C-alpha positions in Angstrom: 49.0 71.1 18.6 50.7 69.4 15.7 48.6 66.6 13.9 51.7 64.0 14.0 54.2 63.8 16.8 57.8 62.5 16.7 59.6 61.6 19.9 63.4 62.1 19.8 66.1 60.3 22.1 69.6 60.0 21.8 71.1 57.4 19.4 72.7 54.5 21.4 75.5 51.8 19.7 75.1 48.0 20.2 76.8 48.4 23.6 74.7 51.2 24.9 77.0 54.1 24.6 75.7 57.2 23.2 76.4 58.5 19.8 77.6 62.1 20.0 75.1 64.6 18.3 72.8 61.6 16.7 69.3 60.9 17.5 66.5 58.3 16.9 62.9 59.5 16.2 59.9 57.5 16.8 56.2 58.3 15.9 54.5 58.8 19.1 51.3 57.0 18.3 52.8 53.5 17.6 56.5 54.0 18.3 57.6 53.2 14.6 61.1 54.1 13.9 61.3 56.9 11.4 64.9 58.5 11.7 67.9 56.4 12.6 71.2 58.0 14.2 70.1 61.5 12.5 71.7 64.7 13.3 68.7 66.6 12.1 65.8 64.1 13.3 62.7 66.4 12.4 63.9 67.0 8.8 65.0 63.4 8.2 61.5 62.1 9.9 59.6 64.2 7.4 61.2 62.8 4.6 60.3 59.3 5.6 57.0 60.3 6.6 56.4 61.6 3.0 57.8 58.3 1.7 55.3 56.3 3.8 52.4 58.2 2.3 51.6 61.1 4.7 49.9 64.1 3.6 52.6 67.0 2.9 50.3 69.6 4.7 50.0 67.9 7.9 52.1 69.4 10.6 54.8 67.4 12.6 56.0 68.3 15.9 59.2 67.1 17.6 59.3 66.5 21.4 62.1 65.0 23.5 61.9 61.6 25.2 62.6 63.2 28.7 59.8 65.9 28.1 57.3 64.4 25.8 54.7 67.2 26.6 56.5 70.2 25.3 56.8 70.5 21.4 60.3 72.0 20.7 60.2 72.3 16.9 57.1 72.1 14.3 56.5 72.4 10.7 54.5 70.9 7.7 55.7 67.6 6.6 56.3 68.8 3.0 58.3 72.0 4.0 60.3 70.4 6.3 61.3 67.6 3.8 62.8 70.3 1.4 65.6 71.4 4.0 68.6 70.0 5.5 71.0 71.7 8.3 74.5 73.2 7.5 76.0 74.3 11.0 73.4 76.4 12.4 71.6 77.3 9.0 68.7 75.6 7.4 69.5 75.2 3.6 67.7 73.9 0.6 68.0 70.2 0.2 69.7 69.5 -3.3 67.8 66.8 -5.4 69.8 63.7 -6.2 71.4 63.8 -9.5 69.6 61.9 -12.2 71.1 61.0 -15.7 69.7 63.2 -18.5 67.3 61.4 -20.8 69.4 62.1 -23.8 72.6 60.5 -22.2 73.4 56.9 -23.2 73.1 54.3 -20.5 76.2 52.2 -21.5 78.5 55.7 -21.8 80.8 56.7 -24.3 81.9 54.2 -27.1 85.5 53.9 -27.2 88.1 51.4 -28.9 90.6 49.6 -26.8 93.5 48.4 -28.2 94.7 44.9 -27.3 98.3 43.7 -27.4 97.4 41.8 -30.6 96.2 44.9 -32.1 99.3 46.9 -31.7 101.7 46.5 -34.9 105.2 45.1 -34.0 108.2 47.0 -34.7 
């Protein structure tokens, strides 16, 4: 049995209508919302659990709200957090692009000409 369980249910909008292919994920222990309107609730929940300070080696399991005793997916939090889904495949998550330490924060220095600096003909 996994160490941590998330319960997944269909995401609903303000009027109670179901969002197609979107799910909310809650921790089974205290019903804390860990993923909202997610297409990949186990993976998104794993990233949120890491952000909350969970140990990456802890196993997280996913159950559906209509059958909370049957674990449908499980993985170590640190592994699941590294992936996204693309169609029916798992793909490595791309790291956010960060500025190079050598780049200047102000960007390139360019001179802008104003009307008064343009010579008259």
